[in-house]
ROTILUM-450217 format. One record per residue: x, y, z of N, C-alpha, C, O in turn. Coordinates in steps of 0.001 Angstrom, whole numbers, plus 500000, padded with zeros to 6 digits. Example, Ala and Ser with C-alpha at 12.3 -4.5 7.8 and 13.67 -1.06 7.14 Angstrom:
% residues 2
REC     n.X     n.Y     n.Z    ca.X    ca.Y    ca.Z     c.X     c.Y     c.Z     o.X     o.Y     o.Z
REC  513190  494310  507800  512300  495500  507800  513200  496700  507800  514236  496681  508465
REC  512850  497750  507080  513670  498940  507140  512900  500030  507870  513409  501138  508039
This chain:
% residues 282
REC     n.X     n.Y     n.Z    ca.X    ca.Y    ca.Z     c.X     c.Y     c.Z     o.X     o.Y     o.Z
REC  255347  060400  311248  255959  061497  311387  256808  062024  310243  257723  061336  309790
REC  256510  063288  309743  257443  063944  308677  258325  064998  309381  257872  066047  309840
REC  259768  064593  309432  260589  065420  310174  261562  065921  309114  261983  065206  308205
REC  261877  067148  309286  262979  067776  308641  264196  068563  309471  263922  069405  310326
REC  265540  068210  309138  266509  068778  309965  267276  070009  309070  267669  069813  307919
REC  267392  071008  309618  268144  072060  308882  269551  072532  309291  269990  073641  308985
REC  270164  071699  309939  271431  071708  310347  272199  070348  310482  271545  069418  310953
REC  273575  070098  310111  274102  068935  310510  273965  068127  311785  273765  066912  311787
REC  274092  068925  312934  274250  068413  314239  272852  067971  314557  272693  066881  315107
REC  271827  068731  314255  270606  068051  314397  270353  066953  313761  269770  066073  314394
REC  270680  066732  312499  270459  065487  311532  271036  064381  312359  270448  063305  312460
REC  272274  064645  313003  273014  063529  313554  272350  062983  314859  272139  061810  315166
REC  272031  064303  315653  271213  063863  316764  269855  063067  316619  269455  062204  317401
REC  269203  063525  315446  267930  062764  315072  268020  061337  314889  267240  060496  315337
REC  269127  061134  314134  269405  059580  313815  269784  058882  314993  269345  057735  315080
REC  270532  059324  315966  271033  058567  316884  269819  058528  318167  269724  057564  318928
REC  269169  059421  318227  267708  059498  319154  266825  058477  318288  265755  058308  318872
REC  266886  057855  317287  265890  056750  316598  265054  057620  315633  264035  057065  315223
REC  265239  058621  315278  264063  059311  314340  264715  059464  312639  264061  060098  311812
REC  265774  058947  312339  266249  058699  311202  265296  058577  310061  265352  059276  309049
REC  264222  057433  310345  263364  056936  309330  262215  057932  309058  261563  057797  308022
REC  261908  059002  309995  261365  060121  309855  261679  061115  308911  260772  061789  308424
REC  262801  061282  308607  263591  062400  308011  263193  062226  306469  263391  061280  305707
REC  262454  063675  306234  262016  063646  304928  262842  064671  304088  262447  064855  302936
REC  264128  065480  304590  264535  066590  303958  265556  067189  305163  265314  067231  306370
REC  266837  067662  304423  267885  067789  305344  268536  069021  304557  268241  069175  303372
REC  269455  069941  305222  270180  070882  304851  271326  070252  303952  271513  069036  303897
REC  272086  071197  303244  273157  070649  302393  274236  069972  302985  274758  068978  302480
REC  274674  070622  304325  275944  070197  304837  275678  068934  305649  276712  068424  306079
REC  274497  068275  305980  274265  067056  306463  274801  066172  305523  274712  066167  304295
REC  275503  065253  306484  276575  064230  305455  276961  062993  306104  277911  062285  305769
REC  275893  062717  307365  275884  061390  308145  274804  061192  308475  274187  062214  308776
REC  274151  060063  308573  274715  058663  307722  274363  058667  306236  273184  058822  305917
REC  275268  058513  305343  275100  058665  303811  273776  057865  303619  272769  058395  303150
REC  273833  056561  304006  273023  055665  303407  271243  056189  303910  270199  055870  303341
REC  271402  056989  305032  270136  057464  305239  269438  058836  304319  268274  059091  304007
REC  270689  059522  304080  270527  060954  303609  270556  060874  302041  269931  061730  301415
REC  271021  060214  301588  271597  059961  299864  270273  060486  299103  270187  061366  298247
REC  269227  059647  299698  267932  060130  298533  267115  061199  299047  266103  061439  298390
REC  267340  061937  300140  266542  063006  300929  266945  064098  300118  268065  064186  299615
REC  265827  065122  299962  266141  066348  299320  266737  067323  300067  266564  067503  301273
REC  267537  068036  299234  268435  069218  300008  267916  070497  300176  267317  070997  299224
REC  268053  071197  301352  266965  072502  301296  268069  073655  301368  267617  074707  301820
REC  269254  073678  301061  269980  074842  301152  270994  074626  302271  271025  073581  302920
REC  271888  075733  302490  273140  075711  303616  272231  075874  304724  271057  076213  304575
REC  272849  075599  305983  272240  075848  307350  272144  077481  307584  271437  077895  308503
REC  272782  078294  306835  272668  079565  307026  271708  080044  306166  271211  081123  306489
REC  271265  079455  305018  270369  080038  304039  269387  078966  303588  269518  078489  302461
REC  268474  078584  304343  267490  077502  304115  266467  077853  303153  265887  078910  303403
REC  266081  077195  302057  265154  077345  301120  263845  077093  301676  263380  075965  301519
REC  263053  078127  302419  261520  077704  303037  260578  077148  302023  259858  076170  302224
REC  260633  077835  300926  259570  077074  299920  259963  075578  299874  259035  074768  299897
REC  261118  075163  299817  261332  073616  299712  260649  073104  300832  259696  072331  300738
REC  261138  073536  301927  260581  072998  303348  258950  072990  303470  258315  072143  304099
REC  258528  073822  302927  257068  074021  302910  256561  072869  302197  255753  072059  302651
REC  257136  072851  300951  256655  071773  299936  256624  070392  300678  255659  069652  300486
REC  257673  070000  301547  257752  068723  302344  256440  068336  303095  256090  067170  303278
REC  255726  069480  303526  254845  069490  304611  255141  068707  305862  254454  067754  306229
REC  256164  069143  306473  256749  068531  307716  255964  068581  308982  255481  069657  309335
REC  255816  067616  309620  255111  067563  311066  255833  068477  311936  255300  069119  312840
REC  257288  068518  311575  258340  069114  312719  259449  069247  311913  259859  068451  311067
REC  260028  070604  312327  260985  071275  311755  262217  071318  312931  261964  071970  313944
REC  263433  070701  312841  264499  070801  313929  265271  071877  313525  265928  071794  312487
REC  265280  073070  314338  265819  074100  314034  267039  074320  314961  267083  073542  315914
REC  268231  075404  314849  269059  075461  315591  269443  076883  315597  269252  077548  314580
REC  270077  077520  316866  270769  078715  316998  272032  078497  317533  272466  079174  318465
REC  272723  077490  316940  274234  077584  317467  275314  078063  316741  276479  077984  317132
REC  274850  078707  315377  275881  079561  314516  275058  080844  314431  273831  080846  314326
REC  275947  082112  314494  275237  083378  314490  274861  083438  312729  275607  082878  311925
REC  273796  084079  312353  273059  083900  311301  271853  082898  311098  271033  083061  310194
REC  271800  081888  311966  270622  080924  311958  269319  081643  312378  268256  081039  312229
REC  269330  082930  312910  268042  083576  313262  267317  083836  312205  266108  083897  312427
REC  267708  084034  310969  266768  084415  310002  266062  083029  309647  264891  083119  309277
REC  266617  081786  309714  265773  080742  309496  264530  080453  310453  263513  079887  310053
REC  264729  080929  311837  263599  080733  312785  262560  081864  312373  261356  081641  312500
REC  263064  083183  311836  261867  084061  311275  261193  083440  310190  259963  083418  310179
REC  261863  082934  309277  261161  082446  308195  260420  081214  308549  259383  081030  307913
REC  260698  080476  309296  259747  079499  309841  258650  079923  310583  257806  079099  310935
REC  258546  081181  310885  257416  081538  311464  256801  082069  310450  255603  081789  310403
REC  257278  082869  309459  256507  083380  308572  255722  082422  307702  254604  082738  307293
REC  256250  081321  307425  255600  080300  306812  254811  079623  307471  254060  078938  306777
REC  254643  079518  308884  253810  079028  309873  254113  077596  309899  253200  076785  310055
REC  255401  077206  309751  255729  076108  310039  256006  075429  311059  256801  076086  311731
REC  255734  074281  311626  255949  073773  313128  257264  073516  313146  257811  072923  312217
REC  257982  073993  314346  259458  073641  314508  259823  073710  315824  258947  074062  316614
REC  260983  073440  316271  261472  073248  317720  262928  073698  317415  263596  073361  316438
REC  263260  074440  318328  264703  074926  318256  265538  074070  319479  265480  074342  320678
REC  266271  073044  318907  267132  072432  319595  267957  072824  320701  268832  073651  320447
REC  267869  072450  321735  268587  073626  322898  270113  073330  322651  270635  072245  322397
REC  270675  074520  322784  272272  074615  322742  273034  073668  323756  272713  073655  324944
REC  274048  072878  323258  274646  072220  324235  276217  072522  324027  276841  072361  322978
REC  276697  072976  325206  278106  073525  325583  279210  072504  325930  280429  072576  325780
REC  278422  071529  326440  279244  070510  326860  278608  069117  326504  277462  069022  326064
REC  279490  067974  326740  279117  066892  326281  278072  066299  327139  277299  065477  326647
REC  277991  066613  328267  276655  066244  328987  275409  066651  328385  274400  065952  328291
REC  275568  067914  327957  274395  068531  327218  273884  067993  326116  272676  068011  325878
REC  274972  067340  325165  274504  066454  324030  273869  065366  324640  272837  064985  324088
REC  274199  064833  325543  273385  063401  326070  271942  063974  326471  270983  063263  326169
REC  271704  065140  327097  270300  065661  327402  269627  065892  326050  268478  065452  325996
REC  270077  066469  324979  269523  066647  323820  268833  065281  323133  267708  065282  322633
REC  269504  064399  323185  269209  062990  322783  267872  062604  323609  266930  062192  322933
REC  267729  062685  324801  266371  062575  325383  265336  063562  325066  264141  063290  324951
REC  265914  064844  324916  264802  065846  324537  264236  065590  323371  263023  065733  323214
REC  265189  065105  322241  264458  064802  321107  263540  063752  320993  262481  063804  320368
REC  264076  062591  321751  263029  061565  322073  261651  061895  322271  260692  061420  321663
REC  261643  062793  323219  260680  063228  323988  259732  063904  322893  258608  063449  322680
REC  260228  064988  322223  259739  065801  321075  258876  065093  320218  257784  065563  319901
REC  259375  063733  319720  258908  062831  318723  258100  061519  319322  257849  060500  318678
REC  257775  061754  320598  257129  060821  321444  257883  059494  321336  257238  058449  321423
REC  259043  059470  321177  260073  058139  321047  260776  058489  322299  261941  058842  322122
REC  260402  058479  323387  261299  058839  324868  262025  057606  325086  263162  057699  325549
REC  261416  056162  324753  262320  055080  325296  263634  055097  324462  264712  054863  325010
REC  263533  055391  323055  264343  055361  322219  265589  056251  322594  266761  055881  322668
REC  265031  057596  322827  265931  058649  323208  266666  058460  324421  267811  058873  324602
REC  265804  057666  325454  266601  057466  326822  267667  056376  326609  268698  056394  327281
REC  267426  055392  325649  268513  054357  325288  269688  054922  324712  270802  054505  325030
REC  269510  055905  323830  270718  056542  323268  271426  057353  324543  272503  056991  325017
REC  270755  058372  324976  271083  059086  326295  271861  057899  327161  273034  058173  327412
REC  271498  056936  327531  272121  056118  328518  273386  055413  327864  274266  055058  328648
REC  273574  055166  326458  274803  054652  325876  275820  055775  325706  277008  055463  325624
REC  275474  056989  325648  276214  058324  325580  276930  058542  326840  278116  058864  326900
REC  276198  058363  327789  276760  058611  329304  277641  057712  329779  278613  058012  330472
REC  277292  056416  329376  278223  055203  329590  279576  055465  329171  280502  055178  329929
REC  279814  056052  327885  281231  056392  327375  281824  057317  328152  282967  057120  328563
REC  281118  058476  328468  281644  059782  329170  282130  059265  330558  283113  059810  331060
REC  281457  058173  331254  281957  057570  332672  283047  056860  332511  283933  056899  333365
REC  283166  056033  331294  284376  055054  330897  285531  056072  330752  286559  055887  331404
REC  285418  057085  329970  286686  058041  329815  287101  058950  330862  288222  059458  330872
REC  286099  059194  331862  286281  059964  333140  287418  059006  333759  288571  059392  333949
REC  286956  057721  334048  287675  056735  334881  289107  056726  334344  290088  056800  335084
REC  289166  056634  333070  290296  056376  332331  291316  057549  332489  292538  057457  332606
REC  290643  058523  332468  291424  059931  332608  292043  060082  333997  293140  060633  334096
REC  291317  059562  335214  291962  059438  336319  293395  058793  336427  294142  058977  337388
REC  293671  058066  335405  294976  057080  335482  295822  058180  334991  296974  058037  335401
REC  295654  059290  334218  296750  059921  333640  297463  060921  334696  296828  061773  335317
REC  298800  060724  334818  299623  061327  335651  300161  062597  335344  300419  063470  336172
REC  300357  062682  333840  301030  063891  333223  300170  064278  332011  300238  063728  330912
REC  299268  065396  332376  298437  065677  331271  299028  066575  330038  299842  067440  330362
REC  298740  066467  328847  299405  067055  327831  298459  068068  327355  297236  067950  327278
REC  299189  069088  327042  298406  070434  326526  297926  070527  325073  298750  070374  324171
REC  296777  070744  324826  296517  070638  323311  295842  071981  322898  294946  072490  323571
REC  296292  072480  321834  295667  073608  321018  294582  072886  319591  294850  072062  318717
REC  293464  073575  319872  292498  073047  318731  292424  074387  317929  292190  075492  318417
REC  292664  074101  316611  292202  075256  315741  291166  074998  314861  291168  074026  314105
REC  290178  075916  314927  289028  075673  314272  289108  076670  312968  288450  076494  311943
REC  289990  077702  313180  290285  078556  311891  291524  079246  311804  292053  079707  312815
REC  292002  079347  310730  293377  080045  310529  293581  081513  310727  294242  082116  311572
REC  292807  081956  309679  292741  083514  309690  291337  084120  309533  290597  083911  308572
REC  291091  084807  310472  291668  084713  312024  291700  083678  312538  291076  082742  312038
REC  292363  083535  313583  292535  082312  314530  291342  082229  315464  291042  083084  316297
REC  290699  081095  315224  289630  080925  316436  289800  079494  316944  289957  078517  316212
REC  289754  079478  318214  289832  078199  318774  288871  078033  320127  288536  079074  320692
REC  288467  076897  320604  287594  076649  321602  288087  077107  322701  289293  076916  322859
REC  287329  077844  323790  287752  078458  324996  287131  077345  326302  286873  076163  326074
REC  287006  077841  327332  286463  077273  328431  285115  076819  328283  284779  075720  328725
REC  284325  077573  327700  282863  077215  327639  282515  076347  326371  281498  076574  325714
REC  283278  075484  326099  283107  074521  324858  283286  073234  325002  284143  072897  325820
REC  282578  072223  324299  282643  070680  324657  284086  070232  324260  284409  069095  324606
REC  284921  070932  323629  286375  070389  323284  286954  070616  324533  287776  069744  324813
REC  286820  071456  325356  287674  071636  326490  287238  070296  327479  287999  069566  328114
REC  286114  070250  327404  285606  068815  328420  286075  067351  327845  286266  066351  328537
REC  286219  067454  326402  286442  066300  325442  287972  066110  326001  288366  065022  326421
REC  288807  067308  325961  290433  067097  325925  290704  066567  327494  291601  065745  327683
REC  289884  067074  328632  289898  066538  329998  289845  065046  329926  290749  064355  330396
REC  288845  064573  329369  288544  063197  329478  289412  062424  328636  289604  061233  328880
REC  290057  063118  327476  291271  062428  326707  292544  062552  327582  293549  062105  327028
REC  292731  063068  328846  293982  063028  329580  294640  064400  329143  295847  064505  329361
REC  294025  065393  328590  294803  066492  328214  294325  067776  328917  293506  067727  329835
REC  294948  069123  328388  294271  070010  328837  294276  071430  327617  295243  071808  326956
REC  293214  071863  327618  292956  072929  326429  293598  074003  326710  293206  074611  327707
REC  294864  074614  325873  295672  075492  326173  294931  076806  326347  295507  077710  326952
REC  293734  076991  325884  292850  078201  325895  291566  078049  327013  290588  078796  326983
REC  291711  077165  327807  290434  076766  328866  290761  077983  330002  290001  078125  330959
REC  291752  078703  329852  291674  080008  330679  290867  081105  330173  290787  082125  330858
REC  290210  081019  328974  289559  082160  328233  288320  081742  328431  288005  080770  327745
REC  287335  082257  329306  286031  081913  329724  284796  082449  328446  283901  083293  328496
REC  285221  081590  327437  284202  081760  326334  284100  080508  325401  285068  079758  325271
REC  282958  080301  324778  282793  079290  323820  283831  079080  322620  284285  077991  322269
REC  284127  080357  322043  284937  080603  320860  286025  081584  320914  285621  082735  320747
REC  287284  081466  321098  288336  082610  321244  288818  083051  320132  289376  082247  319385
REC  288697  084648  319710  289498  084771  318571  291071  085108  319229  291173  085464  320403
REC  291908  085001  318608  293522  085108  319003  294302  085146  317833  293712  085304  316764
REC  295580  085022  317850  296682  084900  316912  297633  083986  316888  297717  083269  317885
REC  298567  083774  315791  299475  082656  315793  300617  083088  316860  301269  082144  317306
REC  300914  084230  317276  301606  084752  318145  301497  084021  319728  302295  083521  320521
REC  299980  084284  319671  299412  083860  321135  299952  082132  321383  300737  081608  322173
REC  299116  081634  320314  299390  080416  320360  300895  079639  320311  301138  078500  320709
REC  301661  080437  319808  303299  080247  319915  303662  080212  321376  304370  079405  321977
REC  302959  081362  321845  303484  081551  323516  303228  080499  324458  303976  080289  325413
REC  301999  079706  324175  301528  078742  325026  302147  077572  324579  302195  076749  325493
REC  302595  077207  323631  303717  076138  323468  302920  074765  323715  303299  073961  324566
REC  301854  074566  322958  301002  073251  323281  301864  071863  322807  302494  071820  321751
REC  301787  070806  323712  302378  069625  323430  301760  069070  322073  302455  068494  321236
REC  300575  069262  321945  299703  068539  320764  299074  069619  319963  298756  070584  320659
REC  298792  069738  318649  298061  070502  317984  296966  069811  317040  297431  069101  316149
REC  295570  069926  317118  294521  069400  316351  294031  070378  315618  293719  071457  316123
REC  293912  070132  314411  293764  071222  313367  292257  070694  312863  292264  069636  312233
REC  291074  071289  313069  290158  070837  312549  289260  072137  312179  288424  072624  312940
REC  289544  072574  310999  288927  073758  310390  287475  073395  310263  287139  072250  309959
REC  286574  074397  310502  285134  074023  310412  284489  074174  309136  284560  075280  308602
REC  283863  073230  308551  283496  073002  307360  284532  072833  306178  284369  073196  305013
REC  285520  072267  306670  286610  072084  305805  287173  070503  305709  287904  070247  306666
REC  287014  069479  304852  287705  068479  304786  289188  068469  305224  289997  069316  304847
REC  289488  067407  306078  290612  067288  306253  292033  067432  305180  293123  067979  305353
REC  291434  066653  303994  292443  066450  302920  292685  067876  302342  293733  068060  301723
REC  291711  069002  302507  291934  070205  301834  293031  071040  302828  293586  072061  302424
REC  293274  070465  304199  294159  071278  304897  295520  070948  304490  295905  069803  304254
REC  296373  072220  304406  297810  071821  303889  298707  071952  305206  298719  072991  305866
REC  299461  070815  305540  300094  070850  306604  301271  071715  306626  301597  072340  307636
REC  302018  071765  305339  303185  072664  305174  302887  074062  305419  303758  074794  305890
REC  301654  074523  305121  301323  075670  305335  301333  076095  306703  301942  077101  307068
REC  300628  075303  307525  300799  075229  308790  302024  075363  309442  302010  076246  310300
REC  303230  074681  309290  304348  074569  309731  305181  075904  309393  306026  076271  310210
REC  304962  076667  308171  305588  077633  307888  305374  078990  308573  306039  080011  308397
REC  304218  078795  309466  304106  080072  310486  305283  080507  311218  306136  079671  311515
REC  305428  081829  311568  306464  082446  312064  306750  081742  313174  305852  081720  314015
REC  307944  081040  313468  308323  080542  314635  307864  079036  315126  308385  078321  315982
REC  306856  078826  314395  306069  077540  314871  307160  076348  314901  307165  075566  315851
REC  308044  076232  313888  309164  075135  314298  309625  074766  315529  309950  073630  315876
REC  309647  075985  316315  310147  075901  317486  309197  075381  318676  309688  075141  319779
REC  308139  075251  318481  307321  074758  319356  307297  073434  319472  307697  072756  318526
REC  306761  072745  320807  306850  071683  321129  306328  070423  320090  306975  069459  319680
REC  304970  070790  319837  304048  069984  318944  304924  069625  317736  305207  068484  317369
REC  305315  070804  317167  305991  070560  315820  307425  069707  316078  307712  068655  315506
REC  308131  070303  316924  309161  069515  317185  309228  067881  317497  310194  067180  317196
REC  308140  067451  318091  307828  066153  318385  306832  065519  317334  306296  064425  317508
REC  306648  066290  316263  305582  065745  315343  304486  065183  315930  304188  063994  315826
REC  303795  066121  316627  302623  066128  317322  301402  067181  316926  300563  067659  317690
REC  301569  067414  315396  300324  068103  315023  299631  067116  314195  300243  066365  313436
REC  298309  067109  314339  297470  066142  313671  296313  067004  312924  295907  068032  313467
REC  295810  066599  311732  294999  067172  311078  293719  066056  311184  293859  064936  310694
REC  292662  066390  311755  291767  065521  312282  290239  065720  311308  289881  066693  310644
REC  289698  064680  311485  288042  064959  310782  287217  065830  311620  286720  065470  312687
REC  287080  067083  311055  286319  068062  311421  285000  067883  312106  284703  068521  313116
REC  284103  066879  311460  282821  066661  312121  283038  065795  313401  282060  065839  314148
REC  283940  065114  313793  284151  064611  314928  284475  065696  316158  284459  065243  317303
REC  284693  066754  316009  285293  067771  316715  284392  068836  316851  284224  069271  317991
REC  283554  069531  315578  283307  070658  315611  281619  070590  315619  281066  071686  315704
REC  280867  069555  315548  279421  069578  315598  279235  069035  316977  279979  068157  317414
REC  278082  069631  317787  277494  069274  319029  276796  067974  318777  275574  068022  318917
REC  277237  066995  318486  276388  065686  318296  277074  064496  319020  278227  064729  319385
REC  276546  063188  319311  277078  062021  319790  278399  061644  318921  279260  060963  319478
REC  278574  062026  317694  279820  061819  317213  280983  062380  317619  282077  062207  317082
REC  280754  063039  318551  282118  063696  319443  282680  062320  320254  283844  062296  320654
REC  281928  061379  320429  282630  060142  321057  283641  059735  320264  284528  059133  320869
REC  283805  059882  319002  284442  059107  317966  285837  060254  318017  286989  059822  317984
REC  285582  061479  318087  286636  062271  318238  287498  062110  319621  288726  062166  319683
REC  286604  061898  320714  287484  061459  321950  287994  060369  321925  289130  060355  322399
REC  287495  059126  321442  288256  058041  321267  289895  058359  320418  291001  058120  320901
REC  289655  058841  319312  290789  059283  318599  291886  059986  319338  292993  059487  319538
REC  291473  061292  319769  292424  061981  320366  292835  061210  321743  294030  061334  322012
REC  292322  060692  322360  292805  060183  323750  293639  059108  323446  294618  058880  324157
REC  293306  058249  322238  294468  057224  322213  295767  057875  321338  296775  057199  321132
REC  295655  058987  320946  296893  059789  320565  297675  060286  321543  298890  060336  321354
REC  297107  060737  322756  297576  061465  323594  298170  060464  324662  299209  060763  325251
REC  297594  059424  324882  297921  058381  325908  297692  057236  325413  296721  056693  325939
REC  298312  056499  324417  297895  055256  323842  298256  053971  324888  297927  052827  324574
REC  298866  054220  325989  299223  052972  326902  297782  052983  328013  297580  052045  328785
REC  296964  054066  327939  295928  054239  328933  294632  053924  328216  293821  053137  328703
REC  294410  054623  326899  293185  054516  326332  293293  053458  325137  294348  053201  324558
REC  291927  052823  324822  291875  051849  323932  292299  052400  322392  291960  053549  322110
REC  292861  051790  321628  293225  052172  320445  291703  052238  319540  290862  051339  319544
REC  291613  053459  318829  290430  053800  318054  290508  052669  316432  291408  052598  315595
REC  289478  052095  316487  289272  051226  315037  288788  051760  314340  287616  051936  314671
REC  289121  052332  313121  288291  053199  312088  287200  052581  311644  287199  051439  311185
REC  286092  053405  311777  284856  052912  311359  283873  052522  312423  282660  052402  312254
REC  284588  052326  313622  283710  052164  315009  282927  053358  315320  283440  054476  315351
REC  281776  053150  315534  280804  054321  316057  280471  053612  317532  279935  052504  317526
REC  280806  054288  318837  280742  054113  319893  279557  054067  320656  279492  053479  321736
REC  278265  054893  319933  276870  054846  320127  276433  053592  319489  275226  053377  319592
REC  277164  052669  318822  276646  051434  318498  276477  050316  319520  275875  049267  319293
REC  277069  050645  320672  276859  049877  322026  277136  050573  323242  277825  051578  323073
REC  276843  050361  324269  277481  050834  325624  278988  050576  326020  279532  049515  325714
REC  279538  051405  326593  280900  051309  327165  281019  049863  327672  281932  049116  327320
REC  280016  049509  328539  280224  048046  329361  280082  046761  328191  280591  045645  328294
REC  279333  047216  327191  279362  046032  326301  280593  046094  325429  281134  045062  325031
REC  281004  047212  325153  282293  047312  324335  283488  046595  325276  284267  045719  324900
REC  283408  047235  326657  284649  046297  327520  284343  044696  327251  285251  043951  326883
REC  283213  044301  327426  283077  042826  327379  283395  042291  326058  283964  041203  325973
REC  283082  042949  325041  283368  042417  323708  284984  042413  323340  285436  041581  322553
REC  285861  043466  324011  287048  043499  323971  287802  042516  324468  288732  041974  323871
REC  287357  042228  325743  288031  041212  326833  287500  039863  326425  287823  038856  327057
């Protein structure tokens, strides 16, 4: 099979579903796993794919997406070029991401591999659900996706579920949306215990902590008073893929280090089931 992925989350899903060996081209922003993608042709940004390059690869299947506004034109272009494609179903929840793994395996007639990945993923959700039940006092968390204008995940987003599994509460969970446009004053009024900065498409080294700290009145917020502002790896929080498990492990160990396991840098939870992990640790 010759497989093309035209957005980063689809690339990651494909690899976890056991389809990495079939990839023959990816979008410019796909960056994991490096060893798989380094030699592959790049086909443009996920909002502006070069369909001539895609067609030249003679794909058996193109993994498309509609997770970001603007991706619709890729679908229209795929139709114009008469290229075989599927639109990977949107996932607003962590459970939905698990279902995507199984769905992708079925699309490529690799259901058994997809099922194994699906089961591993769910084992971690179950483990963290049980751990979250031990948390007596949940910490409030503000996630910043963008600064000007301010965007943050609302109730209908995987980060709200991820926060709950980590023993916290998304301060914008009262907004029944996937993405909420707000302002610094609103964030200040909610006074979160913890701030997680994950600007979409921006490497954490490019985010200037001092600039965030200089926002009006923010020095009075609990998170800044207690030095609980964290600039985190955006791919572990902003892409609907199994790598969100890494983000879950990291933020959970920050919020409640006495309840959740410490995250070891470089560890991929999808490399084993939660049960195997517990056996290895003990």
